[in-house]
PDB file of N, CA, C and O in Angstrom:
ATOM      1  N   UNK A   1      11.017  25.717  -9.274  1.00  0.00           N
ATOM      2  CA  UNK A   1       9.711  25.118  -9.166  1.00  0.00           C
ATOM      3  C   UNK A   1       9.070  25.604  -7.859  1.00  0.00           C
ATOM      4  O   UNK A   1       9.623  25.378  -6.783  1.00  0.00           O
ATOM      5  N   UNK A   2       7.915  26.266  -7.943  1.00  0.00           N
ATOM      6  CA  UNK A   2       7.287  26.784  -6.726  1.00  0.00           C
ATOM      7  C   UNK A   2       6.775  25.653  -5.839  1.00  0.00           C
ATOM      8  O   UNK A   2       6.532  24.537  -6.297  1.00  0.00           O
ATOM      9  N   UNK A   3       6.618  25.980  -4.547  1.00  0.00           N
ATOM     10  CA  UNK A   3       6.097  25.001  -3.602  1.00  0.00           C
ATOM     11  C   UNK A   3       4.682  24.600  -3.975  1.00  0.00           C
ATOM     12  O   UNK A   3       3.955  25.356  -4.621  1.00  0.00           O
ATOM     13  N   UNK A   4       4.310  23.423  -3.567  1.00  0.00           N
ATOM     14  CA  UNK A   4       2.937  22.970  -3.736  1.00  0.00           C
ATOM     15  C   UNK A   4       2.086  23.694  -2.712  1.00  0.00           C
ATOM     16  O   UNK A   4       2.437  23.767  -1.534  1.00  0.00           O
ATOM     17  N   UNK A   5       0.973  24.225  -3.167  1.00  0.00           N
ATOM     18  CA  UNK A   5       0.028  24.893  -2.281  1.00  0.00           C
ATOM     19  C   UNK A   5      -1.260  24.074  -2.271  1.00  0.00           C
ATOM     20  O   UNK A   5      -1.437  23.189  -3.109  1.00  0.00           O
ATOM     21  N   UNK A   6      -2.158  24.360  -1.333  1.00  0.00           N
ATOM     22  CA  UNK A   6      -3.436  23.654  -1.336  1.00  0.00           C
ATOM     23  C   UNK A   6      -4.227  23.848  -2.631  1.00  0.00           C
ATOM     24  O   UNK A   6      -5.071  23.018  -2.969  1.00  0.00           O
ATOM     25  N   UNK A   7      -3.963  24.936  -3.356  1.00  0.00           N
ATOM     26  CA  UNK A   7      -4.678  25.210  -4.603  1.00  0.00           C
ATOM     27  C   UNK A   7      -4.034  24.557  -5.830  1.00  0.00           C
ATOM     28  O   UNK A   7      -4.611  24.594  -6.917  1.00  0.00           O
ATOM     29  N   UNK A   8      -2.852  23.963  -5.670  1.00  0.00           N
ATOM     30  CA  UNK A   8      -2.183  23.304  -6.792  1.00  0.00           C
ATOM     31  C   UNK A   8      -3.047  22.170  -7.327  1.00  0.00           C
ATOM     32  O   UNK A   8      -3.737  21.486  -6.572  1.00  0.00           O
ATOM     33  N   UNK A   9      -2.997  21.985  -8.639  1.00  0.00           N
ATOM     34  CA  UNK A   9      -3.719  20.873  -9.279  1.00  0.00           C
ATOM     35  C   UNK A   9      -2.645  19.973  -9.886  1.00  0.00           C
ATOM     36  O   UNK A   9      -1.938  20.368 -10.813  1.00  0.00           O
ATOM     37  N   UNK A  10      -2.535  18.757  -9.349  1.00  0.00           N
ATOM     38  CA  UNK A  10      -1.485  17.827  -9.740  1.00  0.00           C
ATOM     39  C   UNK A  10      -2.074  16.538 -10.272  1.00  0.00           C
ATOM     40  O   UNK A  10      -3.257  16.245 -10.095  1.00  0.00           O
ATOM     41  N   UNK A  11      -1.214  15.778 -10.929  1.00  0.00           N
ATOM     42  CA  UNK A  11      -1.576  14.443 -11.383  1.00  0.00           C
ATOM     43  C   UNK A  11      -0.315  13.580 -11.342  1.00  0.00           C
ATOM     44  O   UNK A  11       0.801  14.094 -11.420  1.00  0.00           O
ATOM     45  N   UNK A  12      -0.499  12.283 -11.221  1.00  0.00           N
ATOM     46  CA  UNK A  12       0.631  11.361 -11.300  1.00  0.00           C
ATOM     47  C   UNK A  12       1.104  11.370 -12.753  1.00  0.00           C
ATOM     48  O   UNK A  12       0.289  11.302 -13.673  1.00  0.00           O
ATOM     49  N   UNK A  13       2.397  11.451 -12.955  1.00  0.00           N
ATOM     50  CA  UNK A  13       2.954  11.473 -14.299  1.00  0.00           C
ATOM     51  C   UNK A  13       2.502  10.237 -15.078  1.00  0.00           C
ATOM     52  O   UNK A  13       2.374   9.148 -14.519  1.00  0.00           O
ATOM     53  N   UNK A  14       2.269  10.420 -16.351  1.00  0.00           N
ATOM     54  CA  UNK A  14       1.894   9.310 -17.219  1.00  0.00           C
ATOM     55  C   UNK A  14       2.995   8.276 -17.388  1.00  0.00           C
ATOM     56  O   UNK A  14       2.759   7.178 -17.893  1.00  0.00           O
ATOM     57  N   UNK A  15       4.198   8.636 -16.962  1.00  0.00           N
ATOM     58  CA  UNK A  15       5.338   7.719 -17.073  1.00  0.00           C
ATOM     59  C   UNK A  15       5.600   6.980 -15.772  1.00  0.00           C
ATOM     60  O   UNK A  15       6.635   6.333 -15.615  1.00  0.00           O
ATOM     61  N   UNK A  16       4.641   7.080 -14.820  1.00  0.00           N
ATOM     62  CA  UNK A  16       4.807   6.464 -13.506  1.00  0.00           C
ATOM     63  C   UNK A  16       3.800   5.333 -13.328  1.00  0.00           C
ATOM     64  O   UNK A  16       2.613   5.486 -13.619  1.00  0.00           O
ATOM     65  N   UNK A  17       4.289   4.212 -12.851  1.00  0.00           N
ATOM     66  CA  UNK A  17       3.433   3.081 -12.481  1.00  0.00           C
ATOM     67  C   UNK A  17       3.376   3.000 -10.967  1.00  0.00           C
ATOM     68  O   UNK A  17       4.391   3.146 -10.285  1.00  0.00           O
ATOM     69  N   UNK A  18       2.177   2.766 -10.448  1.00  0.00           N
ATOM     70  CA  UNK A  18       1.982   2.611  -9.004  1.00  0.00           C
ATOM     71  C   UNK A  18       1.596   1.163  -8.743  1.00  0.00           C
ATOM     72  O   UNK A  18       0.627   0.653  -9.305  1.00  0.00           O
ATOM     73  N   UNK A  19       2.368   0.511  -7.881  1.00  0.00           N
ATOM     74  CA  UNK A  19       2.050  -0.868  -7.502  1.00  0.00           C
ATOM     75  C   UNK A  19       1.684  -0.889  -6.026  1.00  0.00           C
ATOM     76  O   UNK A  19       2.544  -0.673  -5.172  1.00  0.00           O
ATOM     77  N   UNK A  20       0.421  -1.145  -5.715  1.00  0.00           N
ATOM     78  CA  UNK A  20       0.010  -1.210  -4.307  1.00  0.00           C
ATOM     79  C   UNK A  20       0.749  -2.330  -3.576  1.00  0.00           C
ATOM     80  O   UNK A  20       1.001  -3.398  -4.132  1.00  0.00           O
ATOM     81  N   UNK A  21       1.081  -2.062  -2.339  1.00  0.00           N
ATOM     82  CA  UNK A  21       1.757  -3.020  -1.458  1.00  0.00           C
ATOM     83  C   UNK A  21       1.111  -2.932  -0.087  1.00  0.00           C
ATOM     84  O   UNK A  21       0.455  -1.934   0.210  1.00  0.00           O
ATOM     85  N   UNK A  22       1.273  -3.945   0.760  1.00  0.00           N
ATOM     86  CA  UNK A  22       0.687  -3.889   2.105  1.00  0.00           C
ATOM     87  C   UNK A  22       1.150  -2.678   2.923  1.00  0.00           C
ATOM     88  O   UNK A  22       0.398  -2.179   3.760  1.00  0.00           O
ATOM     89  N   UNK A  23       2.372  -2.204   2.692  1.00  0.00           N
ATOM     90  CA  UNK A  23       2.907  -1.068   3.442  1.00  0.00           C
ATOM     91  C   UNK A  23       2.530   0.270   2.826  1.00  0.00           C
ATOM     92  O   UNK A  23       2.726   1.306   3.461  1.00  0.00           O
ATOM     93  N   UNK A  24       2.000   0.283   1.621  1.00  0.00           N
ATOM     94  CA  UNK A  24       1.677   1.517   0.898  1.00  0.00           C
ATOM     95  C   UNK A  24       1.708   1.272  -0.595  1.00  0.00           C
ATOM     96  O   UNK A  24       0.739   0.780  -1.174  1.00  0.00           O
ATOM     97  N   UNK A  25       2.849   1.623  -1.231  1.00  0.00           N
ATOM     98  CA  UNK A  25       2.971   1.394  -2.674  1.00  0.00           C
ATOM     99  C   UNK A  25       4.416   1.601  -3.127  1.00  0.00           C
ATOM    100  O   UNK A  25       5.229   2.226  -2.445  1.00  0.00           O
ATOM    101  N   UNK A  26       4.695   1.053  -4.302  1.00  0.00           N
ATOM    102  CA  UNK A  26       5.941   1.326  -5.013  1.00  0.00           C
ATOM    103  C   UNK A  26       5.587   2.176  -6.217  1.00  0.00           C
ATOM    104  O   UNK A  26       4.617   1.897  -6.920  1.00  0.00           O
ATOM    105  N   UNK A  27       6.376   3.216  -6.453  1.00  0.00           N
ATOM    106  CA  UNK A  27       6.213   4.050  -7.638  1.00  0.00           C
ATOM    107  C   UNK A  27       7.465   3.874  -8.490  1.00  0.00           C
ATOM    108  O   UNK A  27       8.584   3.950  -7.981  1.00  0.00           O
ATOM    109  N   UNK A  28       7.276   3.642  -9.778  1.00  0.00           N
ATOM    110  CA  UNK A  28       8.400   3.513 -10.695  1.00  0.00           C
ATOM    111  C   UNK A  28       8.204   4.476 -11.848  1.00  0.00           C
ATOM    112  O   UNK A  28       7.159   4.477 -12.500  1.00  0.00           O
ATOM    113  N   UNK A  29       9.226   5.305 -12.098  1.00  0.00           N
ATOM    114  CA  UNK A  29       9.199   6.255 -13.206  1.00  0.00           C
ATOM    115  C   UNK A  29       9.989   5.660 -14.359  1.00  0.00           C
ATOM    116  O   UNK A  29      11.198   5.454 -14.254  1.00  0.00           O
ATOM    117  N   UNK A  30       9.300   5.386 -15.461  1.00  0.00           N
ATOM    118  CA  UNK A  30       9.940   4.730 -16.607  1.00  0.00           C
ATOM    119  C   UNK A  30      10.938   5.628 -17.328  1.00  0.00           C
ATOM    120  O   UNK A  30      11.818   5.125 -18.027  1.00  0.00           O
ATOM    121  N   UNK A  31      10.823   6.941 -17.174  1.00  0.00           N
ATOM    122  CA  UNK A  31      11.765   7.857 -17.813  1.00  0.00           C
ATOM    123  C   UNK A  31      13.064   7.995 -17.035  1.00  0.00           C
ATOM    124  O   UNK A  31      14.150   7.904 -17.607  1.00  0.00           O
ATOM    125  N   UNK A  32      12.949   8.213 -15.735  1.00  0.00           N
ATOM    126  CA  UNK A  32      14.134   8.418 -14.904  1.00  0.00           C
ATOM    127  C   UNK A  32      14.651   7.120 -14.302  1.00  0.00           C
ATOM    128  O   UNK A  32      15.766   7.064 -13.784  1.00  0.00           O
ATOM    129  N   UNK A  33      13.827   6.072 -14.377  1.00  0.00           N
ATOM    130  CA  UNK A  33      14.138   4.765 -13.796  1.00  0.00           C
ATOM    131  C   UNK A  33      14.281   4.842 -12.279  1.00  0.00           C
ATOM    132  O   UNK A  33      14.986   4.043 -11.663  1.00  0.00           O
ATOM    133  N   UNK A  34      13.602   5.811 -11.700  1.00  0.00           N
ATOM    134  CA  UNK A  34      13.642   5.997 -10.251  1.00  0.00           C
ATOM    135  C   UNK A  34      12.506   5.211  -9.599  1.00  0.00           C
ATOM    136  O   UNK A  34      11.385   5.177 -10.107  1.00  0.00           O
ATOM    137  N   UNK A  35      12.812   4.587  -8.478  1.00  0.00           N
ATOM    138  CA  UNK A  35      11.847   3.826  -7.696  1.00  0.00           C
ATOM    139  C   UNK A  35      11.640   4.534  -6.365  1.00  0.00           C
ATOM    140  O   UNK A  35      12.605   4.906  -5.696  1.00  0.00           O
ATOM    141  N   UNK A  36      10.391   4.718  -5.986  1.00  0.00           N
ATOM    142  CA  UNK A  36      10.065   5.349  -4.703  1.00  0.00           C
ATOM    143  C   UNK A  36       9.163   4.430  -3.911  1.00  0.00           C
ATOM    144  O   UNK A  36       8.263   3.790  -4.456  1.00  0.00           O
ATOM    145  N   UNK A  37       9.416   4.374  -2.620  1.00  0.00           N
ATOM    146  CA  UNK A  37       8.601   3.590  -1.700  1.00  0.00           C
ATOM    147  C   UNK A  37       7.701   4.546  -0.938  1.00  0.00           C
ATOM    148  O   UNK A  37       8.187   5.482  -0.302  1.00  0.00           O
ATOM    149  N   UNK A  38       6.409   4.324  -0.993  1.00  0.00           N
ATOM    150  CA  UNK A  38       5.469   5.107  -0.190  1.00  0.00           C
ATOM    151  C   UNK A  38       5.043   4.227   0.969  1.00  0.00           C
ATOM    152  O   UNK A  38       4.427   3.179   0.774  1.00  0.00           O
ATOM    153  N   UNK A  39       5.374   4.658   2.170  1.00  0.00           N
ATOM    154  CA  UNK A  39       5.082   3.855   3.354  1.00  0.00           C
ATOM    155  C   UNK A  39       3.825   4.331   4.062  1.00  0.00           C
ATOM    156  O   UNK A  39       3.619   4.043   5.240  1.00  0.00           O
ATOM    157  N   UNK A  40       2.989   5.057   3.341  1.00  0.00           N
ATOM    158  CA  UNK A  40       1.772   5.596   3.926  1.00  0.00           C
ATOM    159  C   UNK A  40       0.583   5.290   3.024  1.00  0.00           C
ATOM    160  O   UNK A  40       0.482   5.837   1.926  1.00  0.00           O
ATOM    161  N   UNK A  41      -0.312   4.428   3.474  1.00  0.00           N
ATOM    162  CA  UNK A  41      -1.523   4.180   2.680  1.00  0.00           C
ATOM    163  C   UNK A  41      -2.345   5.454   2.449  1.00  0.00           C
ATOM    164  O   UNK A  41      -3.020   5.575   1.427  1.00  0.00           O
ATOM    165  N   UNK A  42      -2.292   6.391   3.380  1.00  0.00           N
ATOM    166  CA  UNK A  42      -3.011   7.656   3.211  1.00  0.00           C
ATOM    167  C   UNK A  42      -2.429   8.422   2.024  1.00  0.00           C
ATOM    168  O   UNK A  42      -3.177   8.984   1.224  1.00  0.00           O
ATOM    169  N   UNK A  43      -1.107   8.449   1.903  1.00  0.00           N
ATOM    170  CA  UNK A  43      -0.470   9.146   0.785  1.00  0.00           C
ATOM    171  C   UNK A  43      -0.837   8.471  -0.543  1.00  0.00           C
ATOM    172  O   UNK A  43      -1.039   9.155  -1.546  1.00  0.00           O
ATOM    173  N   UNK A  44      -0.923   7.163  -0.557  1.00  0.00           N
ATOM    174  CA  UNK A  44      -1.333   6.441  -1.760  1.00  0.00           C
ATOM    175  C   UNK A  44      -2.770   6.828  -2.125  1.00  0.00           C
ATOM    176  O   UNK A  44      -3.087   7.032  -3.296  1.00  0.00           O
ATOM    177  N   UNK A  45      -3.627   6.925  -1.115  1.00  0.00           N
ATOM    178  CA  UNK A  45      -5.017   7.332  -1.349  1.00  0.00           C
ATOM    179  C   UNK A  45      -5.059   8.736  -1.959  1.00  0.00           C
ATOM    180  O   UNK A  45      -5.852   8.997  -2.863  1.00  0.00           O
ATOM    181  N   UNK A  46      -4.218   9.627  -1.469  1.00  0.00           N
ATOM    182  CA  UNK A  46      -4.173  10.993  -1.999  1.00  0.00           C
ATOM    183  C   UNK A  46      -3.717  10.977  -3.458  1.00  0.00           C
ATOM    184  O   UNK A  46      -4.288  11.680  -4.292  1.00  0.00           O
ATOM    185  N   UNK A  47      -2.699  10.185  -3.771  1.00  0.00           N
ATOM    186  CA  UNK A  47      -2.228  10.108  -5.160  1.00  0.00           C
ATOM    187  C   UNK A  47      -3.340   9.610  -6.081  1.00  0.00           C
ATOM    188  O   UNK A  47      -3.478  10.085  -7.208  1.00  0.00           O
ATOM    189  N   UNK A  48      -4.125   8.660  -5.603  1.00  0.00           N
ATOM    190  CA  UNK A  48      -5.254   8.172  -6.404  1.00  0.00           C
ATOM    191  C   UNK A  48      -6.261   9.281  -6.678  1.00  0.00           C
ATOM    192  O   UNK A  48      -6.931   9.270  -7.710  1.00  0.00           O
ATOM    193  N   UNK A  49      -6.370  10.229  -5.767  1.00  0.00           N
ATOM    194  CA  UNK A  49      -7.334  11.318  -5.906  1.00  0.00           C
ATOM    195  C   UNK A  49      -6.797  12.489  -6.734  1.00  0.00           C
ATOM    196  O   UNK A  49      -7.573  13.324  -7.198  1.00  0.00           O
ATOM    197  N   UNK A  50      -5.472  12.555  -6.923  1.00  0.00           N
ATOM    198  CA  UNK A  50      -4.869  13.629  -7.720  1.00  0.00           C
ATOM    199  C   UNK A  50      -4.970  13.259  -9.196  1.00  0.00           C
ATOM    200  O   UNK A  50      -4.024  12.747  -9.794  1.00  0.00           O
ATOM    201  N   UNK A  51      -6.126  13.528  -9.757  1.00  0.00           N
ATOM    202  CA  UNK A  51      -6.399  13.132 -11.136  1.00  0.00           C
ATOM    203  C   UNK A  51      -6.291  14.287 -12.124  1.00  0.00           C
ATOM    204  O   UNK A  51      -6.664  14.145 -13.289  1.00  0.00           O
ATOM    205  N   UNK A  52      -5.786  15.424 -11.669  1.00  0.00           N
ATOM    206  CA  UNK A  52      -5.639  16.571 -12.555  1.00  0.00           C
ATOM    207  C   UNK A  52      -6.867  17.443 -12.640  1.00  0.00           C
ATOM    208  O   UNK A  52      -6.862  18.451 -13.347  1.00  0.00           O
ATOM    209  N   UNK A  53      -7.933  17.072 -11.927  1.00  0.00           N
ATOM    210  CA  UNK A  53      -9.157  17.870 -11.970  1.00  0.00           C
ATOM    211  C   UNK A  53      -9.493  18.513 -10.636  1.00  0.00           C
ATOM    212  O   UNK A  53     -10.340  19.405 -10.574  1.00  0.00           O
ATOM    213  N   UNK A  54      -8.844  18.074  -9.576  1.00  0.00           N
ATOM    214  CA  UNK A  54      -9.135  18.650  -8.261  1.00  0.00           C
ATOM    215  C   UNK A  54      -7.866  19.187  -7.630  1.00  0.00           C
ATOM    216  O   UNK A  54      -6.756  18.770  -7.961  1.00  0.00           O
ATOM    217  N   UNK A  55      -8.057  20.122  -6.715  1.00  0.00           N
ATOM    218  CA  UNK A  55      -6.907  20.728  -6.043  1.00  0.00           C
ATOM    219  C   UNK A  55      -6.333  19.754  -5.015  1.00  0.00           C
ATOM    220  O   UNK A  55      -6.977  18.783  -4.620  1.00  0.00           O
ATOM    221  N   UNK A  56      -5.120  20.042  -4.603  1.00  0.00           N
ATOM    222  CA  UNK A  56      -4.493  19.260  -3.544  1.00  0.00           C
ATOM    223  C   UNK A  56      -5.356  19.320  -2.290  1.00  0.00           C
ATOM    224  O   UNK A  56      -5.535  18.306  -1.614  1.00  0.00           O
ATOM    225  N   UNK A  57      -5.890  20.489  -1.972  1.00  0.00           N
ATOM    226  CA  UNK A  57      -6.738  20.636  -0.796  1.00  0.00           C
ATOM    227  C   UNK A  57      -7.966  19.729  -0.890  1.00  0.00           C
ATOM    228  O   UNK A  57      -8.340  19.092   0.094  1.00  0.00           O
ATOM    229  N   UNK A  58      -8.587  19.667  -2.053  1.00  0.00           N
ATOM    230  CA  UNK A  58      -9.749  18.787  -2.238  1.00  0.00           C
ATOM    231  C   UNK A  58      -9.358  17.318  -2.033  1.00  0.00           C
ATOM    232  O   UNK A  58     -10.096  16.560  -1.405  1.00  0.00           O
ATOM    233  N   UNK A  59      -8.207  16.925  -2.560  1.00  0.00           N
ATOM    234  CA  UNK A  59      -7.748  15.543  -2.417  1.00  0.00           C
ATOM    235  C   UNK A  59      -7.449  15.218  -0.955  1.00  0.00           C
ATOM    236  O   UNK A  59      -7.779  14.130  -0.481  1.00  0.00           O
ATOM    237  N   UNK A  60      -6.827  16.155  -0.239  1.00  0.00           N
ATOM    238  CA  UNK A  60      -6.533  15.932   1.173  1.00  0.00           C
ATOM    239  C   UNK A  60      -7.812  15.816   1.987  1.00  0.00           C
ATOM    240  O   UNK A  60      -7.920  14.954   2.860  1.00  0.00           O
ATOM    241  N   UNK A  61      -8.768  16.671   1.709  1.00  0.00           N
ATOM    242  CA  UNK A  61     -10.054  16.624   2.421  1.00  0.00           C
ATOM    243  C   UNK A  61     -10.779  15.309   2.140  1.00  0.00           C
ATOM    244  O   UNK A  61     -11.310  14.682   3.057  1.00  0.00           O
ATOM    245  N   UNK A  62     -10.801  14.892   0.878  1.00  0.00           N
ATOM    246  CA  UNK A  62     -11.484  13.651   0.508  1.00  0.00           C
ATOM    247  C   UNK A  62     -10.826  12.434   1.154  1.00  0.00           C
ATOM    248  O   UNK A  62     -11.496  11.440   1.436  1.00  0.00           O
ATOM    249  N   UNK A  63      -9.511  12.512   1.388  1.00  0.00           N
ATOM    250  CA  UNK A  63      -8.786  11.410   2.026  1.00  0.00           C
ATOM    251  C   UNK A  63      -8.869  11.470   3.547  1.00  0.00           C
ATOM    252  O   UNK A  63      -8.366  10.576   4.228  1.00  0.00           O
ATOM    253  N   UNK A  64      -9.495  12.507   4.085  1.00  0.00           N
ATOM    254  CA  UNK A  64      -9.659  12.624   5.531  1.00  0.00           C
ATOM    255  C   UNK A  64      -8.417  13.070   6.274  1.00  0.00           C
ATOM    256  O   UNK A  64      -8.254  12.745   7.451  1.00  0.00           O
ATOM    257  N   UNK A  65      -7.530  13.813   5.608  1.00  0.00           N
ATOM    258  CA  UNK A  65      -6.297  14.282   6.238  1.00  0.00           C
ATOM    259  C   UNK A  65      -6.617  15.465   7.151  1.00  0.00           C
ATOM    260  O   UNK A  65      -7.223  16.444   6.716  1.00  0.00           O
ATOM    261  N   UNK A  66      -6.209  15.370   8.413  1.00  0.00           N
ATOM    262  CA  UNK A  66      -6.478  16.451   9.364  1.00  0.00           C
ATOM    263  C   UNK A  66      -5.481  17.598   9.187  1.00  0.00           C
ATOM    264  O   UNK A  66      -4.446  17.443   8.538  1.00  0.00           O
ATOM    265  N   UNK A  67      -5.807  18.737   9.769  1.00  0.00           N
ATOM    266  CA  UNK A  67      -4.977  19.937   9.615  1.00  0.00           C
ATOM    267  C   UNK A  67      -3.546  19.735  10.113  1.00  0.00           C
ATOM    268  O   UNK A  67      -2.608  20.271   9.523  1.00  0.00           O
ATOM    269  N   UNK A  68      -3.370  18.975  11.179  1.00  0.00           N
ATOM    270  CA  UNK A  68      -2.031  18.772  11.741  1.00  0.00           C
ATOM    271  C   UNK A  68      -1.133  17.962  10.804  1.00  0.00           C
ATOM    272  O   UNK A  68       0.087  18.129  10.823  1.00  0.00           O
ATOM    273  N   UNK A  69      -1.715  17.099   9.995  1.00  0.00           N
ATOM    274  CA  UNK A  69      -0.931  16.242   9.088  1.00  0.00           C
ATOM    275  C   UNK A  69      -0.655  16.881   7.734  1.00  0.00           C
ATOM    276  O   UNK A  69       0.196  16.398   6.988  1.00  0.00           O
ATOM    277  N   UNK A  70      -1.354  17.950   7.409  1.00  0.00           N
ATOM    278  CA  UNK A  70      -1.231  18.548   6.068  1.00  0.00           C
ATOM    279  C   UNK A  70       0.178  19.025   5.716  1.00  0.00           C
ATOM    280  O   UNK A  70       0.624  18.785   4.595  1.00  0.00           O
ATOM    281  N   UNK A  71       0.906  19.698   6.632  1.00  0.00           N
ATOM    282  CA  UNK A  71       2.261  20.144   6.244  1.00  0.00           C
ATOM    283  C   UNK A  71       3.180  18.987   5.828  1.00  0.00           C
ATOM    284  O   UNK A  71       3.933  19.117   4.863  1.00  0.00           O
ATOM    285  N   UNK A  72       3.126  17.874   6.537  1.00  0.00           N
ATOM    286  CA  UNK A  72       3.996  16.748   6.176  1.00  0.00           C
ATOM    287  C   UNK A  72       3.558  16.113   4.858  1.00  0.00           C
ATOM    288  O   UNK A  72       4.402  15.672   4.079  1.00  0.00           O
ATOM    289  N   UNK A  73       2.266  16.061   4.603  1.00  0.00           N
ATOM    290  CA  UNK A  73       1.770  15.527   3.328  1.00  0.00           C
ATOM    291  C   UNK A  73       2.185  16.452   2.183  1.00  0.00           C
ATOM    292  O   UNK A  73       2.592  15.975   1.124  1.00  0.00           O
ATOM    293  N   UNK A  74       2.086  17.765   2.383  1.00  0.00           N
ATOM    294  CA  UNK A  74       2.510  18.712   1.343  1.00  0.00           C
ATOM    295  C   UNK A  74       3.997  18.575   1.046  1.00  0.00           C
ATOM    296  O   UNK A  74       4.410  18.678  -0.109  1.00  0.00           O
ATOM    297  N   UNK A  75       4.809  18.343   2.083  1.00  0.00           N
ATOM    298  CA  UNK A  75       6.250  18.124   1.859  1.00  0.00           C
ATOM    299  C   UNK A  75       6.482  16.852   1.053  1.00  0.00           C
ATOM    300  O   UNK A  75       7.315  16.831   0.148  1.00  0.00           O
ATOM    301  N   UNK A  76       5.744  15.788   1.382  1.00  0.00           N
ATOM    302  CA  UNK A  76       5.893  14.534   0.637  1.00  0.00           C
ATOM    303  C   UNK A  76       5.493  14.713  -0.826  1.00  0.00           C
ATOM    304  O   UNK A  76       6.160  14.201  -1.725  1.00  0.00           O
ATOM    305  N   UNK A  77       4.399  15.445  -1.059  1.00  0.00           N
ATOM    306  CA  UNK A  77       3.969  15.706  -2.440  1.00  0.00           C
ATOM    307  C   UNK A  77       5.001  16.553  -3.174  1.00  0.00           C
ATOM    308  O   UNK A  77       5.239  16.337  -4.363  1.00  0.00           O
ATOM    309  N   UNK A  78       5.615  17.510  -2.490  1.00  0.00           N
ATOM    310  CA  UNK A  78       6.669  18.331  -3.106  1.00  0.00           C
ATOM    311  C   UNK A  78       7.862  17.467  -3.508  1.00  0.00           C
ATOM    312  O   UNK A  78       8.445  17.661  -4.575  1.00  0.00           O
ATOM    313  N   UNK A  79       8.218  16.522  -2.658  1.00  0.00           N
ATOM    314  CA  UNK A  79       9.326  15.612  -2.967  1.00  0.00           C
ATOM    315  C   UNK A  79       8.991  14.756  -4.181  1.00  0.00           C
ATOM    316  O   UNK A  79       9.837  14.544  -5.050  1.00  0.00           O
ATOM    317  N   UNK A  80       7.758  14.265  -4.238  1.00  0.00           N
ATOM    318  CA  UNK A  80       7.346  13.454  -5.388  1.00  0.00           C
ATOM    319  C   UNK A  80       7.325  14.271  -6.670  1.00  0.00           C
ATOM    320  O   UNK A  80       7.651  13.761  -7.742  1.00  0.00           O
ATOM    321  N   UNK A  81       6.945  15.534  -6.562  1.00  0.00           N
ATOM    322  CA  UNK A  81       6.959  16.375  -7.762  1.00  0.00           C
ATOM    323  C   UNK A  81       8.399  16.664  -8.190  1.00  0.00           C
ATOM    324  O   UNK A  81       8.704  16.656  -9.383  1.00  0.00           O
ATOM    325  N   UNK A  82       9.275  16.916  -7.231  1.00  0.00           N
ATOM    326  CA  UNK A  82      10.679  17.186  -7.563  1.00  0.00           C
ATOM    327  C   UNK A  82      11.339  15.992  -8.243  1.00  0.00           C
ATOM    328  O   UNK A  82      12.249  16.158  -9.054  1.00  0.00           O
ATOM    329  N   UNK A  83      10.875  14.781  -7.909  1.00  0.00           N
ATOM    330  CA  UNK A  83      11.440  13.583  -8.539  1.00  0.00           C
ATOM    331  C   UNK A  83      10.654  13.169  -9.785  1.00  0.00           C
ATOM    332  O   UNK A  83      10.840  12.069 -10.307  1.00  0.00           O
ATOM    333  N   UNK A  84       9.771  14.061 -10.259  1.00  0.00           N
ATOM    334  CA  UNK A  84       9.001  13.887 -11.494  1.00  0.00           C
ATOM    335  C   UNK A  84       7.943  12.790 -11.415  1.00  0.00           C
ATOM    336  O   UNK A  84       7.437  12.345 -12.445  1.00  0.00           O
ATOM    337  N   UNK A  85       7.603  12.350 -10.200  1.00  0.00           N
ATOM    338  CA  UNK A  85       6.523  11.382 -10.036  1.00  0.00           C
ATOM    339  C   UNK A  85       5.162  12.063 -10.216  1.00  0.00           C
ATOM    340  O   UNK A  85       4.214  11.468 -10.728  1.00  0.00           O
ATOM    341  N   UNK A  86       5.094  13.321  -9.782  1.00  0.00           N
ATOM    342  CA  UNK A  86       3.887  14.147  -9.942  1.00  0.00           C
ATOM    343  C   UNK A  86       4.192  15.295 -10.881  1.00  0.00           C
ATOM    344  O   UNK A  86       5.338  15.727 -11.004  1.00  0.00           O
ATOM    345  N   UNK A  87       3.169  15.777 -11.534  1.00  0.00           N
ATOM    346  CA  UNK A  87       3.339  16.954 -12.399  1.00  0.00           C
ATOM    347  C   UNK A  87       2.109  17.828 -12.303  1.00  0.00           C
ATOM    348  O   UNK A  87       1.027  17.381 -11.924  1.00  0.00           O
ATOM    349  N   UNK A  88       2.305  19.091 -12.656  1.00  0.00           N
ATOM    350  CA  UNK A  88       1.182  20.034 -12.702  1.00  0.00           C
ATOM    351  C   UNK A  88       0.214  19.587 -13.784  1.00  0.00           C
ATOM    352  O   UNK A  88       0.632  19.180 -14.868  1.00  0.00           O
ATOM    353  N   UNK A  89      -1.068  19.661 -13.495  1.00  0.00           N
ATOM    354  CA  UNK A  89      -2.065  19.310 -14.498  1.00  0.00           C
ATOM    355  C   UNK A  89      -2.075  20.354 -15.600  1.00  0.00           C
ATOM    356  O   UNK A  89      -1.871  21.542 -15.348  1.00  0.00           O
ATOM    357  N   UNK A  90      -2.312  19.905 -16.813  1.00  0.00           N
ATOM    358  CA  UNK A  90      -2.301  20.814 -17.968  1.00  0.00           C
ATOM    359  C   UNK A  90      -3.542  21.664 -18.027  1.00  0.00           C
ATOM    360  O   UNK A  90      -3.688  22.481 -18.937  1.00  0.00           O
TER     361      UNK A  90
END
């Protein structure tokens, strides 16, 4: 699976439920039964923007992510994709 680039177009898997929490959110994948804790409200905002129609770069810009924070956000998105929480848009 190639790395996520700013041009990647992603969406939250249809088998994933997101439950907002004061610390960020809980993600539950009904297929793998995996639970993920997102401790960053900014990352939750980005996931809301990844609707399969815009690039990762567009979502990061819309969420106000600065250049210094982008590498860590891209790593987090890569981890979520590896755990099947995110998928490439069709």
